[in-house]
N, C-alpha and C positions, 0 to 999 in steps of 0.2 A: 486270209489263208492264201498261200502261194501254191502253185502247182508242185513245186519241189518239196512241199510239206507232206504230200501224199506218199505213202509207201510205194516203192518201186512196183511197176506193173499193176497199178490200181487206178480206179476212176472214182470221181466223186461228184455229188450234186449238192449244192447249197441253196436252200430256199430262204430268202430273207424277206421278212414282213416289212411293208412300208407304212409309215405313219398315216398317210392319207387313205389307207386301205389298199388292198391288193398285195401283191408280192412280186419279187423278182427271182429269177432262176440263174444260177451260175453253174456251169459244168466245167470240169477240169479232169485232166488225166496226167499220169506220170508213167507212160509206157516207155519201156527201155528202148534206147536207140538200136539195140541189138535185134529188135523185131523188124522184119521187113514191112514195107507198106502193105503188102498183100495180107500179112498176118494180122496187122493192127487194124486194118480198115473195117472189118466186120464189127469189131468192138466199138470203134469210134462211131460207126453208123448207129449202133444201139444207143450209145450215149447221146448222140444228136437226136435220135427218135424220142428218147425219154424227155429231152429238153423241149422238143416240140409239143409233146403231149402235156407236159406240165404247164407250159406257157399258154397253150391254146385250148386245151381240153380240161381245164380245171373244174368246170361244172360236172362233167362226166366223172372225173376222179372223185369229186366230193360226193356224188351220188353212190359210187361204188364203196366209198368209205362208210357212208351212213348205212348202206345195205349190209356191209360186213359187220357193223356194230350190232344191227338188229339180229342178224343170224347168230352172232356170238352170244348175245343175250338169250336168244331162244335156246341154243344148245346148252348153255350153262343153267338154264331154268330161271333166269332173272327177268326174262321178257314177258310180255303179256301172253296169257293163255289163250289159245285159239279155240273158240267155241262155235259150233254150227247149230243154228236154230233154223229149222226148215220153215219155209214160207207156208202160210195156210193153204195156198193153191197146190203146193206139192203134197201136203198131207191129204188134201181132198182127192188128188189124182191117185195117190196110193190106195186110198179107201175105195175108190171107184174102179180099181184094178186097171188103170190106164198107164201104169208104170210097169215095164217089162222086167221081170226078175232075171237075173243072170247067174250062171254057175261059176262061182269063184274059183273052182278047180280048173276051169278051162281058160282062164285069163292068161294072156301071154305078156 
């Protein structure tokens, strides 16, 4: 893909997988020459920032992606059901009245 293949005033990111593992990142833009340097610079900074995060922060992005998948599954009801089983020590503390009750109406 060439920069000129992009629609006018658009930016793109291409992630290509490498056979030996890992990936490469290519960023490109086709910002009109009618734009001043001051107008284009913030967008180019964003594009370069995305390039840096993709290239150097892939572990973090992978973690966010996995977390997003878990949240999506939970929201859609496909994920594991969360169950709370109190520890025997907690049950004993409740029985011995060592747990302070609170008024749910006064919670902020």
